[in-house]
N, C-alpha and C positions, 0 to 999 in steps of 0.2 A: 513479761518482767520489765519494771522500770529500772533503767540503768543510767547512772549519772557518773561521768568521768571528769575529774578536776585535775588540772595541771597547774603547778606553781613552782617557783624557784625562789630567788632571793627575796626575802620578805614574806614568803609564803606562810611559814608557820604562825606568825602574828596574824595575818589576814584570816587564815583557816580557824584559829582559835576565836576570832571574833564572829565567824560564821557559825561555828559549832558551839558557842557558849550557850548552855541551857537548851540544847537542841533536842526537840521531841523525837520519838520514834516515828518514822515514816515508812510506808510501804515501798521501799526502794533499796537498791543496791548502790552504794556510793563508793567509787574507787578513787583514791587519792594518789596521784603520782607527784611527789614532792622531791625535788633534788636535795638530798641529805647525805652527809658522811655516814658511814656505817655505824659509828658509835652513838648516833643521835636518833636512829629510826625507832628503837624500842622506847626511848624517852618520849619522842613525838607521839607515839601510839598511846602511851600512858596519859599525856595531856589530852588528847582528844577523847579517850575513854572516860576520863574524869568529868568531861563536860557534857556527855550525852548518855541517854539511856539505851542507845542502840549498841549492839554488840560491835566491837572493834577488834580487828586482827591484822597481822601482816600476812599478805597473800602468800600462799604456798604452791609449789609445783603440783599440778594435777587437781588442785582443790576445786570442788564443785561450788559455784556461786550460789549463795542463799540470800534470801531477802526476809526481813530487813537486816542490813549489815553494812558497816563501813569497812572497806579494806584498804590497806596502805601498801604501796608498792615497796618491796624490799630494796634496801640501798644496794647499788652496784649491779643490778640485774634488770634487763628490760622485762616488763610485764605485758604479756600478750593474752588475748582472750580468745579461746577457740569456741566457735559456734555460739558466741555470747553467753556461755555457760561455764566454762572451766578455765582456770588460769594455767598458762605456760610460761615459765621463766626462761630467759636465755641470756647468754653472755656475749652476744655479737658486739661488734664495735660500737663505741659511743656515737651518738647521733646528736649533732649540735654541740658536741663536747660533753655530753651528759649520758649517763646510764644509771637509773631508768630515764627514758625520754617518753614524755606523754604522747608524742606523735606516734611512737611504736604501738602504744596501747590503743589510741584512737583508731589508727589505721588497721588494727586487727578486728575491729568490729565489723559485723555483717548486717545486712538487711533482713530482718525477720519480722513478719507481720504481727507477731505476738509480743513485741518489744516496743517500749517507749524509751527513747534515748535523749540524753541531755549532755552536752559537752560545755565545759566552763574553763576558761583560761584566766588565771589570776596573775599577780605581780611576778616579775622575773626578768632576767637578762637574756637576750637572744631571741631566737623565733621558734623555739620548741613549742609545739601546739598548733601552729598556723596550718600546716598540711593536714594534721588530724582534725581540726575544726572544719576545714574545707571538706574533707571526706565525710564526716559525720553529717554535716548539713545536707550533703548530696543524698545521704541515706534517709533524710527526713528528720533528723534530730533538731531539737531546740538548741540554739547555740548562744552562749553568753560569754562576754569578755568583761573583766573588771574595768570600771572606768579608769583610764590611765591617770587622771587627776588624783585618784585615790590610791594609786599604787606606788610603793616605795621605789620600785624599778618598773619603768613603763614599757620596755621593749616587747616583752611577751604578749601582753594584751593588745599593744598597738599593732604587732605583727598579725595577730588574729583578726583585728578589725580590718586591716588592709587587705585581707582576702576577699572582702565583700560578702562573706558567708556568716556574719554574726547577726542574730536576731535581736539581742538586747545588749546594751552597754550599761551596766549597773554598778552601784556602790556595793561594798561588802554586805551591808545591811539589806539591801534589796535583793542580792543573790540569796541571802539566807531566806528571805521571804519566798523567793521563787522555788527554792528547794522544798519548802514546806508545803507550798501550794501544789507542786507536782504530784 
């Protein structure tokens, strides 16, 4: 299965909308971990859903991951992935001051020979995603950071780049192209 995990925070909805505008159906699972207040998660889902023909939903406890599909992490809960195939939600402490934290999602991924994994860190404050990107790259994933020059808030992609485990530093338009080519 092709699994893409995208982490973003401040400025993320705007960047994600530019990536998913008129987005085609691709044979992949896209998991978005966006730091949002609870009242905005459903609205954000609706925005993404309106821009693509891919099915879009908020990930649920025990849900089996299907492809093609875009899943959005629910607000206020960490999203873990068991055996790269099912979602598990938990209410553990905030990590880097946030819940959901994309680090928790990425760190839950396992090495499976039948999977192709991509990790992407977009705009945001703090260093959420840096440890996860490091982990994914060690699993053989393709790793991408948004070019900090194009990010409203640079610290999340910059922290990912500083791990030394980023394969590509791309603009949002080039990230969109990379997703489609995967």
